[in-house]
DRENDO-1510 file (C-alpha; in Angstrom, 1 decimal, always signed):
<recs>
REC; n; res; u; v; w
REC; 1; MET; +27.8; -23.2; -19.2 .
REC; 2; THR; +24.1; -21.9; -19.4 .
REC; 3; GLN; +23.9; -18.4; -17.9 .
REC; 4; ARG; +20.9; -17.2; -15.9 .
REC; 5; VAL; +19.7; -13.8; -16.6 .
REC; 6; LEU; +17.0; -12.2; -14.5 .
REC; 7; THR; +15.1; -8.9; -15.3 .
REC; 8; GLY; +12.3; -7.3; -13.5 .
REC; 9; ILE; +10.1; -4.2; -14.2 .
REC; 10; THR; +8.1; -2.3; -11.7 .
REC; 11; THR; +4.4; -2.2; -12.5 .
REC; 12; THR; +3.4; +1.3; -11.7 .
REC; 13; GLY; +3.0; +2.9; -15.1 .
REC; 14; THR; +2.0; +2.5; -18.8 .
REC; 15; PRO; +4.9; +1.5; -21.0 .
REC; 16; HIS; +6.2; +4.3; -23.2 .
REC; 17; LEU; +8.7; +4.6; -26.1 .
REC; 18; GLY; +11.7; +4.9; -23.6 .
REC; 19; ASN; +10.6; +1.8; -21.8 .
REC; 20; TYR; +10.5; -0.1; -25.2 .
REC; 21; VAL; +14.0; +1.0; -26.4 .
REC; 22; GLY; +15.7; +1.0; -23.0 .
REC; 23; ALA; +14.2; -2.2; -21.6 .
REC; 24; ILE; +11.7; -4.2; -23.5 .
REC; 25; ARG; +13.5; -4.5; -26.9 .
REC; 26; PRO; +16.9; -5.5; -25.5 .
REC; 27; THR; +15.4; -7.8; -22.9 .
REC; 28; VAL; +13.5; -9.7; -25.7 .
REC; 29; GLN; +16.7; -9.7; -27.9 .
REC; 30; ALA; +18.8; -11.1; -25.1 .
REC; 31; SER; +16.2; -13.8; -24.3 .
REC; 32; LEU; +17.2; -15.3; -27.8 .
REC; 33; GLU; +20.7; -15.6; -27.3 .
REC; 34; PRO; +22.2; -19.2; -27.2 .
REC; 35; GLY; +23.3; -20.5; -23.8 .
REC; 36; VAL; +21.0; -18.0; -22.0 .
REC; 37; GLU; +18.2; -19.0; -19.5 .
REC; 38; SER; +16.0; -15.9; -19.0 .
REC; 39; PHE; +13.8; -15.1; -16.1 .
REC; 40; LEU; +11.6; -12.0; -16.6 .
REC; 41; PHE; +9.1; -10.9; -14.0 .
REC; 42; LEU; +6.7; -8.2; -13.1 .
REC; 43; ALA; +7.8; -6.6; -9.9 .
REC; 44; ASP; +4.4; -5.9; -8.5 .
REC; 45; TYR; +5.7; -6.2; -4.8 .
REC; 46; HIS; +8.1; -3.5; -5.5 .
REC; 47; ALA; +5.2; -1.4; -7.0 .
REC; 48; LEU; +3.6; -1.5; -3.6 .
REC; 49; ILE; +6.7; +0.5; -2.2 .
REC; 50; LYS; +6.0; +3.6; -4.4 .
REC; 51; CYS; +2.3; +3.3; -5.3 .
REC; 52; ASP; -0.9; +3.0; -3.0 .
REC; 53; GLU; -3.3; +3.1; -6.0 .
REC; 54; PRO; -4.6; -0.6; -6.5 .
REC; 55; GLU; -6.5; +0.1; -9.7 .
REC; 56; ARG; -3.1; +1.6; -11.3 .
REC; 57; ILE; -1.1; -1.4; -10.2 .
REC; 58; GLU; -3.7; -3.8; -11.6 .
REC; 59; ARG; -3.9; -2.0; -14.9 .
REC; 60; SER; +0.1; -1.5; -15.1 .
REC; 61; ARG; +0.5; -5.4; -14.6 .
REC; 62; LEU; -1.6; -6.1; -17.7 .
REC; 63; GLU; -0.3; -3.2; -19.8 .
REC; 64; ILE; +3.4; -4.2; -19.3 .
REC; 65; ALA; +2.9; -8.0; -19.7 .
REC; 66; ALA; +0.9; -7.3; -22.8 .
REC; 67; ALA; +3.6; -5.0; -24.1 .
REC; 68; TRP; +6.3; -7.5; -23.5 .
REC; 69; LEU; +4.5; -10.3; -25.4 .
REC; 70; ALA; +3.6; -8.0; -28.1 .
REC; 71; ALA; +7.4; -7.2; -28.6 .
REC; 72; GLY; +8.1; -10.8; -29.1 .
REC; 73; LEU; +8.8; -12.3; -25.9 .
REC; 74; ASP; +8.4; -16.1; -26.0 .
REC; 75; PRO; +6.9; -17.5; -22.9 .
REC; 76; GLN; +7.9; -20.9; -24.0 .
REC; 77; ARG; +11.5; -20.0; -24.3 .
REC; 78; VAL; +11.7; -17.8; -21.1 .
REC; 79; THR; +10.3; -17.9; -17.6 .
REC; 80; PHE; +7.8; -15.2; -17.5 .
REC; 81; TYR; +5.9; -14.6; -14.3 .
REC; 82; ARG; +4.6; -12.3; -11.6 .
REC; 83; GLN; +6.6; -11.6; -8.6 .
REC; 84; SER; +3.4; -12.0; -6.4 .
REC; 85; ASP; +3.0; -15.4; -7.8 .
REC; 86; ILE; +6.0; -16.8; -6.2 .
REC; 87; PRO; +5.3; -17.2; -2.3 .
REC; 88; GLU; +9.0; -18.3; -2.0 .
REC; 89; THR; +10.1; -14.6; -2.8 .
REC; 90; PRO; +8.6; -13.0; +0.5 .
REC; 91; GLU; +9.8; -16.1; +2.6 .
REC; 92; LEU; +13.5; -15.8; +1.2 .
REC; 93; THR; +13.2; -12.0; +1.8 .
REC; 94; TRP; +12.8; -12.7; +5.4 .
REC; 95; LEU; +15.5; -15.2; +5.7 .
REC; 96; LEU; +17.7; -12.6; +4.1 .
REC; 97; THR; +16.5; -9.8; +6.2 .
REC; 98; CYS; +17.6; -11.9; +9.3 .
REC; 99; VAL; +21.3; -11.8; +8.2 .
REC; 100; THR; +21.5; -8.3; +6.6 .
REC; 101; ALA; +23.1; -5.5; +8.7 .
REC; 102; LYS; +21.0; -2.4; +9.2 .
REC; 103; GLY; +24.0; -0.3; +8.5 .
REC; 104; LEU; +24.1; -1.9; +5.0 .
REC; 105; MET; +20.6; -0.7; +4.5 .
REC; 106; ASN; +21.4; +2.8; +5.8 .
REC; 107; ARG; +23.8; +3.3; +2.8 .
REC; 108; ALA; +21.1; +2.4; +0.0 .
REC; 109; HIS; +20.8; +5.3; -2.3 .
REC; 110; ALA; +17.0; +5.4; -2.4 .
REC; 111; TYR; +16.8; +5.7; +1.4 .
REC; 112; LYS; +19.8; +8.2; +1.7 .
REC; 113; ALA; +18.0; +10.5; -1.0 .
REC; 114; ALA; +14.7; +10.3; +1.1 .
REC; 115; THR; +16.3; +11.3; +4.3 .
REC; 116; ASP; +18.3; +14.1; +2.6 .
REC; 117; ALA; +15.2; +15.4; +1.1 .
REC; 118; ASN; +13.5; +15.3; +4.5 .
REC; 119; GLU; +16.4; +17.1; +6.2 .
REC; 120; ALA; +16.4; +19.8; +3.5 .
REC; 121; ALA; +12.7; +20.3; +4.1 .
REC; 122; GLY; +13.5; +20.7; +7.9 .
REC; 123; GLU; +11.6; +17.4; +8.7 .
REC; 124; ASP; +12.5; +14.4; +10.7 .
REC; 125; PRO; +14.9; +12.3; +8.5 .
REC; 126; ASP; +12.7; +9.3; +8.5 .
REC; 127; ALA; +9.5; +11.3; +8.1 .
REC; 128; ASN; +7.1; +9.2; +5.8 .
REC; 129; ILE; +9.8; +6.6; +5.0 .
REC; 130; THR; +8.2; +3.1; +4.9 .
REC; 131; MET; +10.0; -0.2; +5.9 .
REC; 132; GLY; +9.2; -1.1; +2.2 .
REC; 133; LEU; +11.5; +1.7; +1.0 .
REC; 134; PHE; +14.1; +1.0; +3.6 .
REC; 135; SER; +14.1; -2.8; +2.9 .
REC; 136; TYR; +13.8; -2.5; -0.8 .
REC; 137; PRO; +17.3; -3.9; -1.5 .
REC; 138; ILE; +16.7; -7.1; +0.3 .
REC; 139; LEU; +13.5; -7.8; -1.7 .
REC; 140; MET; +15.6; -7.2; -4.8 .
REC; 141; ALA; +18.3; -9.6; -3.5 .
REC; 142; ALA; +15.7; -12.2; -2.9 .
REC; 143; ASP; +14.4; -11.8; -6.5 .
REC; 144; ILE; +17.9; -12.5; -7.8 .
REC; 145; LEU; +19.1; -15.1; -5.3 .
REC; 146; LEU; +16.0; -17.2; -5.4 .
REC; 147; PHE; +16.9; -18.3; -8.9 .
REC; 148; ASN; +20.7; -18.0; -8.6 .
REC; 149; ALA; +20.9; -15.5; -11.5 .
REC; 150; HIS; +24.4; -15.0; -13.0 .
REC; 151; ARG; +23.5; -11.6; -14.7 .
REC; 152; VAL; +21.2; -8.9; -13.9 .
REC; 153; PRO; +20.8; -6.2; -16.5 .
REC; 154; VAL; +20.6; -2.9; -14.7 .
REC; 155; GLY; +21.2; +0.8; -15.2 .
REC; 156; ARG; +24.1; +2.4; -13.4 .
REC; 157; ASP; +21.8; +3.6; -10.6 .
REC; 158; GLN; +20.9; +0.1; -9.7 .
REC; 159; VAL; +24.6; -1.3; -9.5 .
REC; 160; GLN; +24.6; -0.7; -5.7 .
REC; 161; HIS; +21.6; -3.0; -5.3 .
REC; 162; ILE; +23.5; -5.9; -7.2 .
REC; 163; GLU; +26.6; -5.3; -4.8 .
REC; 164; MET; +24.2; -5.4; -1.8 .
REC; 165; ALA; +22.7; -8.8; -3.1 .
REC; 166; ARG; +26.3; -10.1; -3.4 .
REC; 167; ASP; +27.1; -9.0; +0.1 .
REC; 168; ILE; +23.9; -10.6; +1.6 .
REC; 169; ALA; +24.6; -13.9; -0.3 .
REC; 170; GLN; +28.0; -14.2; +1.0 .
REC; 171; ARG; +26.9; -13.5; +4.5 .
REC; 172; PHE; +24.3; -16.3; +4.3 .
REC; 173; ASN; +26.7; -18.7; +2.6 .
REC; 174; HIS; +29.2; -18.1; +5.3 .
REC; 175; LEU; +26.7; -18.6; +8.2 .
REC; 176; PHE; +24.8; -21.5; +6.9 .
REC; 177; GLY; +26.7; -23.1; +4.1 .
REC; 178; ARG; +28.8; -25.5; +6.0 .
REC; 179; GLY; +31.2; -25.7; +3.0 .
REC; 180; ARG; +28.5; -25.2; +0.5 .
REC; 181; ASP; +27.7; -21.9; -1.4 .
REC; 182; TYR; +23.9; -21.9; -1.6 .
REC; 183; PHE; +23.9; -18.7; -3.5 .
REC; 184; VAL; +25.6; -17.8; -6.8 .
REC; 185; LEU; +27.1; -14.1; -6.6 .
REC; 186; PRO; +25.3; -12.2; -9.2 .
REC; 187; GLN; +27.0; -9.8; -11.7 .
REC; 188; ALA; +25.4; -6.4; -12.9 .
REC; 189; GLN; +25.2; -6.3; -16.4 .
REC; 190; ILE; +25.4; -2.7; -17.7 .
REC; 191; ASP; +24.6; -2.2; -21.3 .
REC; 192; ASP; +26.1; +1.3; -22.2 .
REC; 193; HIS; +25.0; +0.8; -25.9 .
REC; 194; VAL; +21.3; +0.7; -24.9 .
REC; 195; ALA; +19.8; +4.1; -25.7 .
REC; 196; THR; +18.3; +6.3; -23.2 .
REC; 197; LEU; +15.6; +8.3; -25.1 .
REC; 198; PRO; +15.0; +11.9; -24.6 .
REC; 199; GLY; +11.4; +13.0; -24.0 .
REC; 200; LEU; +9.4; +15.6; -25.6 .
REC; 201; ASP; +11.2; +18.3; -23.8 .
REC; 202; GLY; +14.8; +16.9; -24.5 .
REC; 203; ARG; +15.0; +15.6; -20.7 .
REC; 204; LYS; +15.1; +12.0; -20.2 .
REC; 205; MET; +11.9; +10.4; -21.2 .
REC; 206; SER; +10.1; +9.8; -17.9 .
REC; 207; LYS; +6.5; +9.7; -16.4 .
REC; 208; SER; +7.7; +12.0; -13.6 .
REC; 209; TYR; +8.6; +14.7; -16.1 .
REC; 210; ASP; +5.3; +14.0; -18.0 .
REC; 211; ASN; +7.3; +14.2; -21.3 .
REC; 212; THR; +6.8; +10.5; -22.7 .
REC; 213; ILE; +5.8; +9.3; -25.9 .
REC; 214; PRO; +3.2; +6.4; -25.6 .
REC; 215; LEU; +4.3; +3.0; -26.8 .
REC; 216; PHE; +0.7; +1.7; -27.5 .
REC; 217; GLU; -1.6; +3.8; -25.5 .
REC; 218; GLY; -3.8; +6.0; -27.7 .
REC; 219; GLY; -3.1; +4.0; -30.8 .
REC; 220; ALA; -1.5; +5.6; -34.0 .
REC; 221; LYS; -3.2; +8.8; -33.2 .
REC; 222; GLY; -1.7; +9.2; -29.7 .
REC; 223; LEU; +1.8; +8.5; -31.3 .
REC; 224; LYS; +1.2; +11.1; -34.0 .
REC; 225; GLU; +0.0; +13.6; -31.4 .
REC; 226; ALA; +3.0; +13.1; -29.1 .
REC; 227; ILE; +5.6; +13.3; -31.8 .
REC; 228; ALA; +4.0; +16.5; -33.1 .
REC; 229; ARG; +4.9; +18.0; -29.6 .
REC; 230; ILE; +8.7; +17.2; -29.6 .
REC; 231; VAL; +10.4; +20.4; -29.1 .
REC; 232; THR; +12.8; +21.7; -31.8 .
REC; 233; ASP; +14.4; +25.0; -32.6 .
REC; 234; SER; +12.8; +27.7; -34.5 .
REC; 235; ARG; +14.6; +27.4; -37.8 .
REC; 236; ALA; +12.3; +27.5; -40.8 .
REC; 237; PRO; +12.1; +25.0; -43.7 .
REC; 238; GLY; +15.1; +25.6; -46.0 .
REC; 239; GLU; +17.4; +26.6; -43.2 .
REC; 240; PRO; +20.2; +24.3; -42.2 .
REC; 241; LYS; +19.6; +22.5; -38.9 .
REC; 242; GLU; +22.3; +20.9; -36.5 .
REC; 243; PRO; +21.1; +17.3; -35.9 .
REC; 244; GLU; +23.4; +16.5; -33.1 .
REC; 245; GLY; +21.8; +17.1; -29.6 .
REC; 246; SER; +18.3; +17.2; -31.1 .
REC; 247; ALA; +15.8; +15.1; -29.2 .
REC; 248; LEU; +14.0; +14.3; -32.4 .
REC; 249; VAL; +17.2; +13.0; -34.1 .
REC; 250; MET; +18.1; +11.0; -31.0 .
REC; 251; ILE; +14.6; +9.3; -31.1 .
REC; 252; HIS; +15.0; +8.5; -34.8 .
REC; 253; ASP; +18.3; +7.1; -34.2 .
REC; 254; ALA; +16.9; +4.5; -31.8 .
REC; 255; PHE; +14.7; +2.9; -34.6 .
REC; 256; ALA; +16.8; +3.7; -37.8 .
REC; 257; ASP; +19.6; +1.5; -39.4 .
REC; 258; ALA; +22.9; +3.3; -40.1 .
REC; 259; ALA; +22.0; +4.4; -43.6 .
REC; 260; GLN; +18.7; +5.9; -42.6 .
REC; 261; ARG; +20.6; +7.8; -39.8 .
REC; 262; GLU; +23.0; +9.3; -42.2 .
REC; 263; ALA; +20.5; +10.2; -44.6 .
REC; 264; PHE; +18.3; +11.9; -42.1 .
REC; 265; ARG; +21.1; +14.1; -40.7 .
REC; 266; ALA; +22.1; +15.2; -44.4 .
REC; 267; ASP; +18.5; +16.1; -45.2 .
REC; 268; LEU; +18.2; +18.2; -41.9 .
REC; 269; ARG; +21.8; +20.0; -42.8 .
REC; 270; CYS; +20.3; +20.6; -46.2 .
REC; 271; GLY; +17.2; +22.4; -44.8 .
REC; 272; LEU; +14.6; +19.6; -44.2 .
REC; 273; GLY; +11.8; +21.3; -42.1 .
REC; 274; TRP; +11.1; +20.0; -38.7 .
REC; 275; GLY; +7.5; +19.3; -39.7 .
REC; 276; GLU; +8.5; +16.9; -42.3 .
REC; 277; ALA; +11.1; +15.5; -40.2 .
REC; 278; LYS; +8.5; +14.6; -37.6 .
REC; 279; GLN; +6.5; +12.9; -40.4 .
REC; 280; ARG; +9.5; +10.7; -41.2 .
REC; 281; LEU; +10.0; +9.9; -37.8 .
REC; 282; LEU; +6.3; +8.8; -37.1 .
REC; 283; ALA; +6.5; +6.7; -40.4 .
REC; 284; LEU; +9.6; +5.1; -39.1 .
REC; 285; ILE; +8.3; +4.3; -35.6 .
REC; 286; GLU; +4.9; +3.1; -36.8 .
REC; 287; ALA; +6.7; +0.6; -39.0 .
REC; 288; HIS; +8.3; -0.9; -36.0 .
REC; 289; ILE; +5.5; -0.8; -33.5 .
REC; 290; GLY; +2.4; -1.0; -35.7 .
REC; 291; PRO; +2.2; -4.7; -36.1 .
REC; 292; MET; +3.1; -4.9; -32.3 .
REC; 293; ARG; +0.1; -2.7; -31.5 .
REC; 294; GLU; -2.4; -5.2; -33.0 .
REC; 295; VAL; -1.0; -8.0; -30.8 .
REC; 296; TYR; -1.0; -5.7; -27.7 .
REC; 297; ASP; -4.5; -4.7; -28.4 .
REC; 298; ARG; -5.5; -8.3; -28.7 .
REC; 299; TYR; -4.0; -9.2; -25.3 .
REC; 300; MET; -5.5; -6.2; -23.7 .
REC; 301; ALA; -9.0; -7.3; -25.0 .
REC; 302; HIS; -8.3; -10.7; -23.5 .
REC; 303; PRO; -6.6; -10.4; -20.1 .
REC; 304; GLU; -7.4; -14.0; -19.4 .
REC; 305; GLN; -4.9; -14.9; -21.9 .
REC; 306; VAL; -2.2; -13.0; -20.2 .
REC; 307; GLU; -3.0; -14.5; -16.9 .
REC; 308; GLU; -2.9; -18.0; -18.3 .
REC; 309; ILE; +0.6; -17.3; -19.7 .
REC; 310; LEU; +1.7; -15.8; -16.3 .
REC; 311; GLN; +0.4; -18.6; -14.3 .
REC; 312; ALA; +2.1; -21.1; -16.5 .
REC; 313; GLY; +5.4; -19.0; -16.1 .
REC; 314; ALA; +4.8; -19.0; -12.2 .
REC; 315; ARG; +4.7; -22.8; -12.4 .
REC; 316; LYS; +8.0; -22.9; -14.1 .
REC; 317; ALA; +9.4; -20.6; -11.7 .
REC; 318; ARG; +8.2; -22.3; -8.7 .
REC; 319; ALA; +9.7; -25.7; -10.0 .
REC; 320; VAL; +13.0; -24.1; -9.4 .
REC; 321; ALA; +12.0; -21.9; -6.4 .
REC; 322; THR; +10.1; -24.5; -4.1 .
REC; 323; PRO; +12.9; -27.3; -3.8 .
REC; 324; PHE; +15.6; -24.6; -3.4 .
REC; 325; LEU; +13.8; -22.8; -0.5 .
REC; 326; LYS; +13.4; -26.2; +1.2 .
REC; 327; GLU; +17.0; -26.6; +1.2 .
REC; 328; LEU; +17.5; -23.0; +2.6 .
REC; 329; ARG; +14.9; -23.6; +5.3 .
REC; 330; HIS; +16.8; -26.9; +6.2 .
REC; 331; ALA; +20.0; -24.8; +6.3 .
REC; 332; VAL; +18.7; -22.3; +8.8 .
REC; 333; GLY; +17.3; -24.9; +11.0 .
REC; 334; LEU; +13.7; -24.8; +9.9 .
REC; 335; ARG; +13.5; -28.6; +9.7 .
REC; 336; PRO; +10.9; -31.4; +10.4 .
REC; 337; MET; +10.6; -32.6; +13.8 .
REC; 338; VAL; +11.9; -36.1; +14.0 .
REC; 339; ALA; +13.0; -38.3; +16.7 .
REC; 340; VAL; +16.9; -38.5; +16.9 .
REC; 341; PRO; +18.5; -41.4; +18.6 .
REC; 342; ARG; +20.4; -40.2; +21.7 .
REC; 343; VAL; +23.5; -42.0; +22.7 .
REC; 344; PRO; +23.7; -42.7; +26.5 .
REC; 345; ALA; +26.2; -40.3; +28.0 .
REC; 346; LYS; +28.6; -43.2; +29.4 .
REC; 347; ALA; +28.3; -45.3; +26.3 .
REC; 348; THR; +31.7; -46.6; +25.0 .
REC; 349; PRO; +32.7; -45.4; +21.4 .
REC; 350; ALA; +32.0; -48.9; +20.3 .
REC; 351; ALA; +28.5; -48.7; +21.7 .
REC; 352; LYS; +28.0; -45.3; +20.1 .
REC; 353; ALA; +28.9; -46.5; +16.6 .
REC; 354; ALA; +26.7; -49.6; +17.0 .
REC; 355; ALA; +23.6; -47.3; +17.9 .
REC; 356; LEU; +23.8; -45.2; +14.9 .
REC; 357; PRO; +22.8; -46.1; +11.3 .
REC; 358; ASP; +25.6; -46.7; +8.8 .
REC; 359; PHE; +26.4; -46.3; +5.2 .
REC; 360; LYS; +27.9; -49.2; +3.3 .
REC; 361; GLN; +29.6; -49.0; -0.3 .
REC; 362; TYR; +30.1; -51.9; -2.4 .
REC; 363; ARG; +30.5; -53.0; -6.1 .
REC; 364; GLU; +28.6; -55.4; -8.1 .
REC; 365; ASN; +28.7; -56.4; -11.7 .
REC; 366; GLY; +30.8; -53.4; -12.6 .
REC; 367; LEU; +28.7; -50.8; -10.9 .
REC; 368; PHE; +29.0; -49.1; -7.5 .
REC; 369; TYR; +26.4; -49.0; -5.0 .
REC; 370; PHE; +25.8; -47.7; -1.5 .
REC; 371; LYS; +23.2; -48.2; +1.1 .
REC; 372; LEU; +22.0; -46.9; +4.4 .
REC; 373; THR; +21.3; -49.5; +7.3 .
REC; 374; ALA; +19.7; -49.1; +10.6 .
REC; 375; PRO; +21.4; -50.4; +13.7 .
REC; 376; ASP; +19.2; -53.7; +13.5 .
REC; 377; GLY; +20.5; -54.3; +9.8 .
REC; 378; ARG; +17.3; -53.1; +8.0 .
REC; 379; VAL; +18.2; -51.4; +4.7 .
REC; 380; LEU; +16.7; -47.8; +4.9 .
REC; 381; LEU; +18.1; -46.5; +1.6 .
REC; 382; GLN; +19.5; -48.3; -1.5 .
REC; 383; SER; +21.2; -46.5; -4.4 .
REC; 384; THR; +20.9; -47.1; -8.0 .
REC; 385; GLY; +24.1; -48.5; -9.7 .
REC; 386; LEU; +26.7; -45.8; -10.5 .
REC; 387; ALA; +29.5; -45.9; -12.8 .
REC; 388; GLU; +32.3; -44.6; -10.7 .
REC; 389; GLY; +33.1; -45.3; -7.0 .
REC; 390; ARG; +33.9; -41.5; -6.4 .
REC; 391; GLU; +30.3; -40.6; -7.3 .
REC; 392; ALA; +29.0; -43.1; -4.9 .
REC; 393; GLY; +31.4; -41.8; -2.2 .
REC; 394; ALA; +30.3; -38.2; -3.1 .
REC; 395; TRP; +26.4; -39.0; -2.5 .
REC; 396; VAL; +27.3; -40.5; +0.8 .
REC; 397; LYS; +29.2; -37.4; +1.9 .
REC; 398; ARG; +26.4; -35.1; +0.8 .
REC; 399; LEU; +23.8; -37.3; +2.6 .
REC; 400; ARG; +25.9; -37.4; +5.7 .
REC; 401; THR; +26.5; -33.5; +5.9 .
REC; 402; GLU; +23.2; -32.4; +4.3 .
REC; 403; GLY; +20.9; -34.9; +5.6 .
REC; 404; ALA; +17.3; -34.9; +4.3 .
REC; 405; ALA; +17.9; -31.8; +2.2 .
REC; 406; ALA; +20.1; -33.9; -0.3 .
REC; 407; LEU; +17.5; -36.7; -0.3 .
REC; 408; ASP; +15.3; -35.7; -3.1 .
REC; 409; GLU; +18.2; -35.3; -5.5 .
REC; 410; ALA; +20.0; -38.5; -4.5 .
REC; 411; PRO; +19.9; -41.6; -6.7 .
REC; 412; VAL; +18.3; -43.6; -4.1 .
REC; 413; SER; +15.1; -45.4; -3.3 .
REC; 414; LEU; +13.6; -46.4; +0.2 .
REC; 415; GLY; +14.2; -49.6; +1.5 .
REC; 416; GLU; +11.2; -52.1; +1.6 .
REC; 417; GLY; +8.4; -51.1; +4.2 .
REC; 418; VAL; +10.5; -48.1; +5.2 .
REC; 419; GLU; +8.8; -44.7; +5.7 .
REC; 420; ARG; +10.7; -41.5; +4.6 .
REC; 421; THR; +10.4; -40.2; +8.2 .
REC; 422; ALA; +12.6; -43.0; +9.4 .
REC; 423; VAL; +15.2; -42.2; +6.9 .
REC; 424; GLU; +15.2; -38.5; +7.7 .
REC; 425; ALA; +15.6; -39.5; +11.3 .
REC; 426; ALA; +18.5; -41.7; +10.5 .
REC; 427; LEU; +20.4; -39.0; +8.6 .
REC; 428; ALA; +19.6; -36.3; +11.3 .
REC; 429; ALA; +21.1; -38.8; +13.8 .
REC; 430; LEU; +24.3; -39.2; +11.6 .
REC; 431; MET; +24.5; -35.3; +11.4 .
REC; 432; ALA; +24.1; -34.9; +15.1 .
REC; 433; ALA; +26.8; -37.3; +15.8 .
REC; 434; GLN; +29.3; -35.6; +13.5 .
REC; 435; GLU; +28.6; -32.3; +15.2 .
</recs>
């Protein structure tokens, strides 16, 4: 079975080497796996939670999209889009918000960390905490559930959000499913083998620590200057050096093959100077990202090309999201207002049955058919020929229980001169009679 894998990246910063090794490179590689349908998006709604600088968000969206494309992401193979281009996402967020317990959100790690920090500072626990931060896990759940992703690659700090998405999905299915599970329960995919790069000072590479090595920003010169600032010990050239635990060696390992790693360690133990070691690291990384930088620079110079790719991706994404949200709207009762025939209170059971439309199944020339007829005998819906009787029966059952929500998928056509609204009204009448 095809597995849907969904990944998003928040658009608040410029991609650095740690982003490439920890997220961009493995995501591109995963998108090439057989049997995988990848949905990759720029999480710009999420960016608004932590950033109130419009120009920064605008620039970051372009830089991150260009970096992914430069790293080999194939927009023909994957669905690559901007979160803000999918209006179904905020609408689903609201539907999910209405079934999510506040207590569940109270337990979210990001919210608890913010309230703990406020209390430690002697402030009100909710000081400066927005509803965006508080409700962040629901928006993330909507991102995942809108496309019924089976797997979501995340770091261990994000596993709680996937568990929350599962809880929310189960609640919705229970309340509105009527025997149908609208949402797949997603699984967190934790890739422990994916490297987490140290920064210039040995701590985790992060913008918040100001210790990053740029991926493309500043070109080859910027990369060279950053690598020159990697902190090493004071051992001089000729002195043996211990490779294990060295930030420089860990960064080297993320780009080297097994033979290169072994040789680099051996040379350091034999006295290779840190300056020459940094030159080797620069050459190794430049061999990897130099060709990508040319592609990145081309996209940065032509943002309209990136926009065109993202708009095409949004159309692919909405081809999935729009009909699905229509089903979800119907499930919660946001349905078209159509006239539903009412059976008189004192009508006999036979009269009630006669006043309702009815499904009829039959076989002809070896194929199985069904049709929906009005009380006056008019054919409202006519199926195509089906190979098996149980398939025809299954469609009749779906139309009886789901009504108009199943209409677009059903192998049927409208009767001659019949309007869709009349069919929807007939199906609604059958559903009401069952209830």
